[in-house]
C-alpha positions as CSV (number, residue, x, y, z in Angstrom):
1,M,31.4,67.6,35.3
2,S,31.0,67.8,31.9
3,F,27.9,66.4,29.8
4,G,29.5,66.5,26.5
5,P,28.0,68.4,23.6
6,L,24.2,68.3,22.9
7,E,22.4,67.5,19.4
8,P,20.7,70.3,17.4
9,G,17.4,71.1,18.8
10,M,18.1,69.2,22.2
11,P,16.6,70.5,25.0
12,P,19.5,71.5,27.5
13,R,20.0,68.7,30.6
14,R,19.2,69.8,33.8
15,R,21.6,68.8,36.3
16,S,20.8,66.2,39.0
17,R,20.6,67.9,42.9
18,W,22.5,65.5,44.0
19,W,25.4,66.4,41.4
20,W,27.0,67.6,44.4
21,L,27.5,64.6,45.7
22,G,30.5,63.5,43.3
23,P,32.9,66.5,43.8
24,L,32.1,66.5,47.3
25,A,33.0,62.6,47.9
26,S,36.2,63.3,45.8
27,I,36.9,65.9,47.8
28,V,36.9,64.2,50.9
29,I,38.7,61.0,49.3
30,F,41.6,63.7,48.3
31,S,41.7,65.2,51.6
32,A,41.6,62.0,53.9
33,S,44.2,60.8,51.7
34,L,46.5,63.3,52.5
35,V,46.1,62.9,55.9
36,V,47.0,59.1,56.0
37,L,50.0,59.8,53.8
38,W,51.4,61.9,56.6
39,F,50.7,59.9,59.3
40,I,52.3,56.8,57.4
41,I,55.5,59.0,56.8
42,R,55.5,60.5,60.4
43,E,55.5,57.3,61.4
44,I,58.5,56.2,59.8
45,E,61.8,56.1,61.3
46,P,64.4,57.7,59.6
47,G,67.4,55.7,61.2
48,E,65.5,52.4,60.4
49,L,64.5,53.5,56.9
50,A,68.6,54.5,56.3
51,S,69.5,50.9,57.7
52,A,67.0,49.1,55.3
53,F,68.2,51.0,52.4
54,A,71.7,50.5,53.1
55,N,71.3,46.5,53.3
56,A,69.5,46.3,50.0
57,S,71.2,45.9,47.1
58,L,70.8,48.6,43.7
59,R,70.0,45.3,42.0
60,Q,67.2,44.7,44.4
61,L,66.1,48.1,44.4
62,G,65.4,48.0,40.6
63,L,64.5,44.7,40.6
64,A,61.6,46.0,43.3
65,C,60.7,49.2,41.4
66,G,60.5,47.2,38.1
67,F,58.1,44.6,39.3
68,T,56.1,47.0,40.7
69,A,55.5,49.2,37.4
70,L,54.4,45.4,35.6
71,S,52.1,45.0,39.0
72,Y,50.1,48.6,38.3
73,L,50.6,47.9,34.6
74,L,48.4,44.6,35.0
75,L,45.8,46.2,37.2
76,T,45.2,48.2,34.6
77,G,43.9,45.0,32.4
78,Y,41.3,44.6,35.6
79,D,39.5,47.8,34.2
80,A,40.0,47.2,30.9
81,L,38.6,43.4,31.1
82,A,35.6,45.0,33.4
83,L,35.1,47.8,31.0
84,K,34.8,45.1,28.0
85,R,32.0,42.9,29.7
86,L,30.0,46.5,30.6
87,G,30.6,47.6,26.4
88,L,32.2,50.6,27.2
89,S,34.6,51.9,25.0
90,I,37.4,54.0,27.2
91,P,40.7,55.5,25.9
92,Y,43.5,53.3,27.4
93,R,45.1,56.4,28.8
94,T,42.0,57.2,30.4
95,T,41.3,53.8,31.7
96,A,45.0,53.3,33.1
97,L,44.8,56.9,35.2
98,A,41.5,55.2,36.5
99,S,43.2,52.3,37.9
100,F,46.4,53.7,38.9
101,T,45.1,56.3,40.8
102,S,42.2,54.3,42.3
103,Y,44.3,51.0,43.3
104,S,47.1,53.1,44.7
105,V,44.3,55.2,46.5
106,S,42.7,52.2,48.1
107,F,45.6,50.0,48.9
108,T,46.6,52.8,51.6
109,L,43.0,53.9,52.6
110,G,41.2,50.7,52.3
111,F,37.6,50.1,51.6
112,P,37.9,49.3,48.1
113,I,34.1,50.2,47.3
114,V,34.1,53.4,48.3
115,T,37.5,55.0,47.9
116,G,38.4,53.2,44.7
117,G,34.9,53.4,43.4
118,T,34.9,57.0,43.9
119,V,38.5,58.0,42.2
120,R,37.0,55.6,39.0
121,Y,34.1,57.9,38.9
122,W,35.8,61.5,39.3
123,I,37.7,60.6,36.2
124,Y,35.1,58.1,34.3
125,S,32.3,60.3,34.2
126,P,33.2,62.9,32.2
127,K,33.8,60.5,29.5
128,G,29.9,59.7,30.4
129,V,30.3,56.7,32.6
130,R,27.2,56.4,34.6
131,A,27.7,55.8,38.3
132,S,25.6,52.2,38.6
133,E,28.5,51.6,35.4
134,V,31.5,52.6,37.6
135,A,29.7,50.4,41.0
136,S,29.9,47.5,38.3
137,L,33.2,48.0,37.0
138,T,34.3,47.9,40.4
139,V,32.9,44.8,41.5
140,I,34.2,43.1,38.3
141,A,37.6,44.5,38.7
142,G,37.4,43.4,42.5
143,L,36.5,39.7,40.9
144,T,39.3,40.0,38.8
145,F,41.8,40.0,41.9
146,W,39.7,37.2,44.0
147,L,39.9,34.7,40.8
148,G,43.8,35.3,40.4
149,L,44.6,35.3,44.0
150,G,42.2,31.8,44.2
151,A,44.2,30.2,41.4
152,I,47.8,31.1,42.4
153,L,46.9,30.0,46.4
154,C,45.3,26.7,44.8
155,A,48.4,26.3,42.7
156,C,51.1,27.1,45.3
157,L,49.3,24.4,47.7
158,F,49.8,21.6,45.6
159,Y,52.7,22.4,43.8
160,A,55.0,23.4,47.1
161,T,53.4,21.2,49.9
162,E,56.0,20.7,52.0
163,S,57.8,23.7,51.8
164,V,54.2,25.6,53.2
165,A,53.7,23.2,55.6
166,V,57.0,23.5,56.9
167,L,56.7,27.9,56.4
168,A,53.0,27.3,58.6
169,R,53.8,25.1,60.7
170,T,51.4,22.5,60.0
171,S,50.8,19.6,58.2
172,P,51.0,18.3,54.4
173,L,47.5,17.4,54.9
174,V,46.2,20.0,56.1
175,V,47.8,22.4,53.2
176,Q,46.5,19.8,50.6
177,G,43.0,20.0,52.4
178,V,42.8,24.3,51.7
179,G,44.6,23.9,48.5
180,A,41.7,21.0,47.3
181,A,38.9,23.8,48.9
182,V,39.9,26.5,47.3
183,A,40.3,24.1,43.5
184,F,36.6,23.2,44.5
185,G,35.6,26.5,44.5
186,T,37.3,27.7,41.4
187,F,35.9,25.2,39.8
188,G,32.5,25.4,40.7
189,Y,32.5,29.1,39.9
190,L,33.7,28.5,36.7
191,V,31.2,25.8,35.8
192,W,28.5,27.9,37.1
193,I,29.4,30.7,34.9
194,A,29.8,28.4,32.0
195,T,26.4,26.7,32.0
196,G,24.7,30.1,31.1
197,E,24.2,34.1,31.8
198,R,24.7,35.1,35.2
199,T,23.6,37.9,37.0
200,I,23.9,39.3,40.3
201,R,20.7,41.2,41.7
202,V,21.0,43.5,44.5
203,R,18.2,46.2,45.5
204,G,17.4,46.6,41.8
205,W,20.8,46.6,40.9
206,N,21.9,44.6,38.2
207,L,25.3,43.4,37.9
208,P,26.1,40.8,35.1
209,L,28.9,38.3,35.5
210,P,31.7,37.9,32.9
211,G,31.5,34.8,30.9
212,L,33.7,31.5,30.9
213,G,35.8,33.2,28.8
214,I,36.0,36.4,30.2
215,T,36.6,35.0,33.6
216,L,39.5,32.4,32.2
217,G,41.1,35.6,31.1
218,Q,40.3,37.2,35.0
219,M,42.3,34.4,36.7
220,F,44.9,34.9,34.5
221,L,45.4,38.6,34.6
222,G,44.7,38.3,38.0
223,A,47.5,35.7,39.0
224,A,50.0,37.3,36.9
225,E,49.5,40.4,38.8
226,V,49.5,39.0,42.2
227,C,52.9,37.3,41.2
228,A,54.3,40.6,40.4
229,A,53.2,41.9,43.6
230,A,54.7,39.0,45.3
231,A,58.2,39.1,43.2
232,V,58.7,43.1,44.4
233,L,58.9,41.3,47.9
234,F,60.8,38.2,47.3
235,V,63.5,40.1,45.7
236,L,64.1,42.1,48.6
237,L,64.3,39.4,50.7
238,P,68.2,39.2,52.3
239,G,70.7,37.0,50.4
240,G,71.0,33.1,50.9
241,H,67.4,32.7,52.2
242,G,66.9,29.1,51.0
243,I,63.1,29.9,50.2
244,D,61.9,29.1,46.4
245,Y,59.3,31.5,45.6
246,P,56.3,29.3,45.2
247,S,56.2,28.4,48.6
248,F,57.2,32.0,49.4
249,L,54.2,33.2,47.1
250,A,51.5,31.0,49.2
251,V,52.9,32.9,52.4
252,Y,52.3,36.2,50.6
253,V,48.9,35.5,49.7
254,F,47.8,34.4,53.2
255,A,49.5,37.3,54.6
256,C,47.5,39.6,52.1
257,L,44.2,37.6,52.9
258,V,45.0,37.7,56.7
259,G,45.2,41.8,55.9
260,I,42.1,41.7,54.3
261,A,40.5,40.3,56.3
262,S,41.8,42.6,58.8
263,H,40.1,45.9,57.5
264,A,43.7,47.8,57.9
265,P,44.3,50.1,54.9
266,G,46.6,47.9,52.6
267,G,46.6,45.5,55.5
268,L,49.0,47.5,57.6
269,G,51.0,46.0,60.4
270,V,48.9,42.8,59.6
271,F,50.8,41.9,57.0
272,E,54.1,42.6,58.2
273,A,53.3,40.9,61.3
274,T,52.4,37.4,59.2
275,M,55.4,37.6,56.6
276,L,57.5,38.2,60.0
277,V,56.2,34.9,61.9
278,A,56.2,33.0,58.4
279,L,59.7,34.0,57.7
280,S,60.9,33.9,61.5
281,R,64.0,31.6,61.1
282,L,65.5,34.5,58.8
283,P,67.4,37.4,60.3
284,F,64.7,39.4,61.8
285,E,66.2,42.9,61.5
286,Q,66.7,42.5,57.5
287,V,63.1,40.9,57.2
288,L,61.6,44.1,58.7
289,G,63.8,46.1,56.6
290,A,62.5,44.3,53.6
291,L,59.4,45.2,54.2
292,L,59.7,48.5,55.3
293,I,61.4,49.4,51.9
294,F,58.6,47.0,50.2
295,R,55.9,49.1,52.0
296,I,57.6,52.1,50.4
297,I,58.1,51.4,46.9
298,Y,55.1,49.3,46.2
299,Y,52.4,51.3,48.6
300,I,53.9,55.1,49.4
301,L,55.4,56.2,46.3
302,P,52.7,55.0,43.9
303,F,50.1,57.0,46.1
304,I,52.0,59.9,46.0
305,L,52.4,59.8,42.6
306,A,48.2,59.0,42.2
307,L,48.0,62.0,44.6
308,V,49.6,64.4,42.0
309,L,48.2,63.0,39.0
310,L,44.6,63.3,40.0
311,A,45.6,66.6,41.1
312,L,46.8,67.9,37.5
313,N,44.2,65.8,35.9
314,E,41.5,68.1,37.4
315,M,43.6,71.0,36.8
316,V,44.1,70.0,33.1
317,R,40.1,69.5,33.7
318,R,38.9,72.5,34.8
319,I,41.6,74.5,32.3
320,R,39.5,72.9,29.3
321,R,36.5,73.6,31.0
322,H,37.2,77.6,31.1
323,E,38.9,77.4,27.3
324,R,34.9,76.0,25.9
């Protein structure tokens, strides 16, 4: 870990006796990532994969890749807003690298507070960001995701009540009731934030929550990112499905929530099962193929790229360290 140059006349700073925990955690995360990647790829049947790509047009694949890039670009804004709230000035290239790699790894391994926080610390610490600040950043970024998810879910449940009720096999009143509960909780949080400075305190650790202005920015950014991620799967669905995007978006958000509740890395298996049930009126094989391509484009390819970028970043860092 590099501490930067010292001011003239200042005594050299001593390393903490726990300095090795950061590098050790990074090595563990990186090694676990390779193992998980191997098991995921091993479970993919080449025949099913070839059939799925054969049924998808180049236009569908191109749009899916484009929306994936947009989603991960918007994810970099999560870190940017969190850094702004914490008063930290970090170059965007560092923010983009930390955000992309941390989300790519945590989406695949799960446990985002641990995995995503470790990757962020690996990248941000040479810039002088402390471990407590990385923890605060990770929590605020997670808050952006949940605010966006809540805003989108609420809007879809009210805008496409009838369609969502058909897909969920329930009554419109239940759909509207869920939408009202989400709207009430979101509005209550906005009022609470707007009435004064809010800080969460946990065992001596203080987390200053963003004010109303940044919170509204979080909601907009999070909602846009969720829409982009959902669009990746939407464009891969078989043609003529007759499902409007708002209805699909509500189902996608619900499947994400079920996947998160399952604690399965990336909602693996649980997300797919939920989407297959919701879209059961569509051809099973084609929906399954779309889900497989979605998993590869949105999760596996960014995950592989993130591991490559992390390895290259560490190589460049070591080269620069030896040159000093």
